[in-house]
C-alpha positions, 0 to 999 in steps of 0.5 A, spaced: 480 762 657 474 762 661 475 761 669 471 755 673 468 758 679 466 754 685 465 755 692 467 752 698 463 752 705 466 749 711 469 750 717 472 756 720 479 754 720 479 750 714 476 755 710 481 760 712 487 756 711 484 756 704 483 764 704 492 764 704 494 759 699 497 761 694 497 756 688 498 758 681 491 760 676 487 759 682 484 766 685 482 765 692 475 770 694 474 774 701 473 769 706 466 771 709 461 767 713 456 762 710 450 765 713 451 773 713 445 775 717 448 774 723 447 780 727 450 781 734 445 787 736 439 781 736 443 775 739 441 773 746 449 773 747 455 779 747 459 780 740 464 776 743 460 770 744 458 770 737 462 766 732 460 764 726 460 756 725 461 756 717 465 760 712 465 761 705 470 762 700 470 762 692 475 761 687 476 762 681 479 757 676 484 758 670 486 751 668 483 744 670 491 743 672 490 748 677 484 745 680 488 738 681 493 742 684 489 746 689 484 740 692 490 736 693 493 742 697 486 742 701 486 735 702 492 736 705 490 741 710 483 737 711 489 731 714 492 736 717 486 739 722 485 737 729 478 736 730 474 729 734 470 728 728 472 727 720 472 734 717 469 736 710 468 742 706 463 743 701 464 744 694 459 749 690 458 751 683 459 758 684 454 761 679 448 757 681 451 754 688 449 747 687 452 742 690 457 739 687 461 734 691 464 733 699 471 733 700 474 729 706 480 726 708 477 719 704 476 723 697 478 720 691 482 726 688 480 723 681 473 722 683 472 729 684 475 732 678 471 728 674 464 731 679 467 738 676 464 743 671 469 744 665 
């Protein structure tokens, strides 16, 4: 079976938790900054002050059921995140980087699963 690849872009604390997630039939790639061109040498601040706002991680789903289990777990992570505003994570197609959906605590999982590539 061919894997389906998705890319998640969101706040560092959420994506770091996704990076450590253990879901059967889901391979989680390396978490990295969404903007890899941040250069501490060119920044007006010191390297300690520079912090990526968004992180990105690529996921490989072996089954549709694995995607459902994974996104249920992601919703739980979003609900537990303490932030002054609702936290959102963008879902993009893994190979083309095309926007698919944005997930937050109010997302309907059934509707989300329908939007995912088959």
